[in-house]
C-alpha positions in Angstrom: -34.6 18.9 -25.8 -35.9 16.3 -23.4 -33.7 13.5 -24.7 -30.9 16.1 -24.8 -31.5 17.0 -20.8 -31.7 13.4 -20.1 -28.2 12.7 -21.6 -26.5 15.8 -19.9 -27.9 14.6 -16.2 -26.7 10.8 -17.3 -23.2 11.9 -18.2 -23.2 14.6 -15.0 -24.3 11.4 -12.7 -21.9 9.0 -14.5 -18.9 11.6 -14.2 -19.9 11.8 -10.4 -20.0 8.1 -9.7 -16.7 7.7 -11.7 -15.2 10.5 -9.5 -16.1 9.1 -6.4 -14.9 5.6 -7.2 -11.6 6.8 -8.3 -11.5 9.0 -5.1 -12.3 5.6 -3.1 -9.6 3.9 -4.5 -7.0 6.7 -4.3 -7.9 7.2 -0.5 -8.1 3.4 0.1 -4.4 3.4 -1.2 -3.4 5.8 0.8 -4.8 4.5 4.1 -3.2 0.9 3.4 0.2 2.5 2.2 0.1 4.5 5.8 -1.2 1.7 8.0 -0.2 -2.0 6.5 3.6 -3.5 6.6 4.5 -6.8 5.6 0.4 -8.1 5.9 0.2 -6.6 9.0 -2.0 -3.8 10.5 -1.3 -1.1 12.7 -4.4 -1.3 14.7 -3.0 0.8 17.6 -2.4 4.1 15.5 -5.6 3.6 13.5 -7.5 3.3 17.0 -5.9 6.4 18.1 -7.4 8.5 15.5 -10.0 6.6 13.3 -11.2 9.5 11.2 -9.7 8.6 8.3 -11.0 5.0 8.6 -14.3 6.3 9.1 -14.3 8.9 6.2 -13.4 6.2 4.1 -15.9 3.8 4.7 -18.4 7.1 4.9 -17.0 7.1 0.9 -17.6 3.9 0.6 -21.4 4.0 1.2 -22.2 6.6 -1.6 -20.2 4.4 -4.4 -22.4 2.7 -7.2 -21.1 -0.5 -8.6 -22.7 -2.7 -11.2 -21.4 -6.5 -11.6 -21.5 -5.8 -15.6 -18.4 -3.3 -14.9 -16.5 -6.2 -13.6 -13.3 -4.7 -12.7 -14.6 -1.9 -10.9 -17.0 -4.1 -8.9 -14.3 -6.8 -7.9 -11.7 -3.8 -6.9 -14.6 -2.1 -5.1 -15.8 -5.1 -3.1 -12.4 -6.4 -2.2 -11.3 -3.0 -0.6 -14.2 -2.5 0.9 -14.1 -6.0 2.5 -10.6 -5.2 3.8 -11.3 -2.0 5.1 -14.6 -3.4 6.7 -12.7 -6.1 8.6 -10.4 -3.2 9.8 -13.5 -1.3 11.0 -14.6 -4.4 12.7 -11.3 -5.1 14.6 -11.0 -0.9 15.9 -14.5 -1.2 17.0 -13.4 -3.7 19.3 -9.8 -3.3 19.9 -7.6 -4.3 21.6 -8.6 -7.8 20.7 -6.7 -11.1 20.0 -8.8 -12.4 17.1 -11.7 -11.3 14.8 -13.9 -14.4 16.2 -13.4 -12.8 19.8 -16.3 -10.9 18.3 -19.3 -12.8 18.5 -21.2 -12.1 14.7 -18.1 -10.5 13.5 -18.4 -12.1 9.8 -22.4 -12.7 9.8 -24.0 -10.6 12.1 -22.0 -7.2 12.2 -23.3 -4.8 9.2 -21.7 -2.2 7.4 -23.0 0.7 5.1 -21.4 0.1 1.8 -22.9 1.1 -1.6 -25.9 1.9 -0.3 -26.3 -1.4 1.5 -26.5 -2.6 4.7 -24.1 -5.7 4.4 -22.2 -8.3 6.5 -18.6 -9.2 5.5 -20.1 -13.0 4.8 -22.5 -11.2 2.1 -19.8 -9.4 0.3 -17.9 -12.7 0.3 -20.2 -15.1 -0.7 -23.2 -13.4 -2.2 -21.5 -10.3 -4.1 -17.8 -12.0 -5.2 -18.0 -15.8 -5.0 -21.5 -16.5 -6.2 -21.3 -13.9 -9.3 -18.0 -15.0 -10.6 -16.9 -18.3 -9.4 -13.2 -17.2 -8.6 -11.3 -19.1 -6.0 -8.5 -16.3 -6.5 -10.8 -14.1 -4.3 -9.6 -16.4 -1.3 -6.5 -14.8 -1.7 -7.5 -11.1 -1.5 -10.4 -11.3 1.1 -8.3 -10.5 4.4 -10.2 -11.4 7.4 -8.0 -10.1 10.1 -6.3 -13.2 11.1 -2.5 -14.3 10.4 -4.2 -17.6 8.9 -5.5 -15.3 6.3 -3.4 -14.4 2.8 -1.2 -11.1 4.0 -2.9 -7.7 3.4 -1.6 -5.8 0.8 -0.3 -2.1 1.5 -1.9 -0.9 -1.7 -5.6 -0.9 -3.2 -6.7 -3.4 -5.3 -7.2 -0.9 -8.5 -9.4 -1.8 -11.6 -7.0 -1.4 -14.1 -4.8 -3.9 -12.5 -7.5 -6.1 -10.4 -6.6 -9.4 -12.5 -2.9 -9.0 -12.0 -3.5 -8.3 -8.5 -5.6 -11.5 -8.1 -3.2 -13.5 -10.0 0.0 -12.5 -8.1 -1.7 -13.1 -4.8 -2.9 -16.6 -5.4 1.0 -17.1 -6.9 2.5 -15.7 -3.6 0.0 -17.9 -1.5 0.5 -21.1 -3.4 4.2 -20.6 -3.4 4.5 -19.5 0.0 3.0 -20.1 3.5 -0.3 -21.1 2.3 1.1 -24.4 1.6 3.6 -27.1 3.5 5.1 -29.5 1.2 6.7 -32.9 2.6 8.7 -34.7 -0.3 9.6 -37.6 2.0 6.2 -38.4 3.1 4.6 -37.3 -0.2 2.0 -35.1 1.0 0.9 -31.6 1.0 -0.5 -29.5 3.9 -2.6 -26.6 2.7 -4.6 -23.9 4.5 -7.9 -24.9 5.9 -9.2 -22.5 3.4 -9.3 -25.2 0.9 -10.9 -27.7 2.8 -13.6 -25.1 3.9 -14.0 -23.9 0.1 -13.7 -27.1 -1.5 -16.2 -26.4 -4.2 -14.2 -23.2 -5.2 -11.0 -25.1 -5.8 -12.3 -28.4 -7.7 -14.5 -26.3 -10.4 -14.6 -27.8 -13.6 -13.6 -31.3 -12.5 -10.0 -30.6 -11.1 -8.8 -31.6 -7.9 -7.1 -29.3 -5.4 -3.7 -30.5 -6.4 -4.7 -29.7 -10.1 -5.4 -26.0 -8.9 -2.4 -25.6 -6.8 -0.2 -26.6 -9.7 -1.6 -23.6 -12.2 0.2 -21.5 -9.7 3.0 -23.4 -8.3 6.8 -23.0 -9.6 7.5 -26.5 -8.1 4.9 -28.4 -9.0 2.9 -31.1 -6.5 2.8 -34.8 -7.6 -0.7 -35.9 -8.6 -0.1 -38.7 -5.8 0.7 -36.4 -2.9 -2.0 -36.7 0.0 -3.4 -33.5 0.7 -4.3 -32.7 4.3 -5.0 -29.1 6.2 -3.2 -27.5 9.0 -5.0 -25.6 11.6 -5.9 -22.2 10.4 -4.2 -19.3 13.1 -7.0 -17.3 13.8 -4.7 -14.7 16.2 -5.0 -11.2 14.8 -2.8 -9.8 11.8 -1.4 -6.9 13.9 2.0 -5.5 14.0 
């Protein structure tokens, strides 16, 4: 009888957790569809009525995810990061850049999944450290024009791998790189400079990594340099 009661309680808890997570993804998707277009965020409209954003973060605080459930875990923390960035901007809006707010990434905390956590903690401790996947750099959007663009949909567990792949392909075939064939050089976003270890794992070069996703391959003898990151706000 005790075992049966425990099993019932476990199933109820599991069902509630799954429902909460699904609800978070659905609400995140709705919020992003409404307020994001062409990689830019309508901060002005969100600022006028913050209730939807605040409710979304409240839902996120009640979520429980385990790293062993990789697709749910990745999807939750990518979305939680991007929504928290928007919250950080809104709390200081109007602003010209996330860097105008001291401690934006490393001191401002958010209550997510029962943790009091910074943006840097999400990126470096919960995602990069756990999965060793450079593609996170193309989906975690820091609120600046230099970031890869924010998509107007949620990252979903049933397609997060496809979304990670798609955003990486778009970035490396788009504005993330500037290729000069005459001078035999390629300029990349400073993200590749700051996180070089992520793009050179397993003994590959940055150009090797780029060519995994490029339609038009970069010759291995091209010189790699970096262009200055644009920290201006990604506002509509």
